[in-house]
N, C-alpha and C positions, 0 to 999 in steps of 0.2 A: 504494500500500500504506500503510495507516494504522498508525501505531505507538501504543503505549500512551500516549506523551507527547502525541500529537495528540488522542487521546480525552480525556485529562485536561484539556488546554487547552480543548477544545470544551466540556466540562462546566463548567469554571470560567467561561468566557465566558457560557454560558447562565445560570449562577447570578448573575452580575453584571448580567444583563439586556442584554448586548451582542448585537448582531445581526451576522450575517455579511454581510448586504447592506444598503447604504445608497443612497438616492437622492442623486445629486450634481447640483447646479445649476452651470452655467457662465455667468459674466458676462465677456464679451469687450469691452474698451473700447479704442478707438483715438482718439488726439488728432487731430482733423480740421484744426485751424488752429494748428500750433505756431509759435513764434517762428522767424524766418528762420535764425538761427544755431543752432537746437536740433534734436535728433532727436525725432521725435514719440513720445509715450508710447504704449506698447502693452501692455496688461495682460490676462491671462487669469486670472480668479479662480475658484476652485472653492469651493463652499460646500454644506453640508447644509441651509441655510436655504432655504425655498421662494422662488422667484422667479416671480411670477405676472404681473408687469407691468413696464413701463419704470421706473416710480417705485420699485418694489421693487429693481430693479437699481441705480438711482442711490443708493438708501439704503445698499446693501451697499458700493458704491464709496466713499461718504463715510466709512463705518465703517473701511474699509481705509486711507484717507488719514490718519485720526486715529491709527491704530495706530502710525505712525512717530513721532508726537509722544509717544505713551506710551512707546515704546522709548527715546527720548532722555531723557525724564523719569526712567525707571528707571535708566538709565546714570548720570545725574547723582547721583541719590540713592545708588546703590550705590558708585560710585567717588569722585565729588566730595565727598560728605558722609561717606564711609566708614561708612555706616549699619550694615553687617554687623560692623564692628569694635567698635561701641559696645555696651555692656551696657545694654539698654533695659528692664531689669526694674524700675527705679525712676523716678518721675516727673521729678526734676531732670535726670537724664541724657537724658530724652526731650524736654524742652522746647527745648533749643537746635536740634536737627535740625528740629523742627517749625517753629520760627520762621524758619529759613533757607528751608524749603520754601514756607511760606505768605507770607513776606515779600515 
C-alpha cells in the first residue's frame, strides 16, 4: 500500500533525475600469495562504474586503495591542523595551514 509520502518521495526522486534501478558491478579480489604471517586480503567491491575487462577491475581496485590515503589525509587536516576551527575567510589565516599541508 502506497502512502502519500511514498508518492511525494517518488516524485521528488524523478525531479532530481534519480533512478530506482541501478546496474551494480562487483569486483571480487583475493590475495593469492600473502605473507606467511598474514591473513590474505579478500575484498568485494560494489560499484556503479562499468567493469568490462580485467584492466577495468584493476583500475577500480587501485582507486579503492588510494581512498584510504585520502581518508588519512582528511583526518590529519581536520584534527591535526584543526582546519575547521580556523577562520579561513582571510588570506593570512589560510597561509599557515596550506604551508603545513604542502610542506
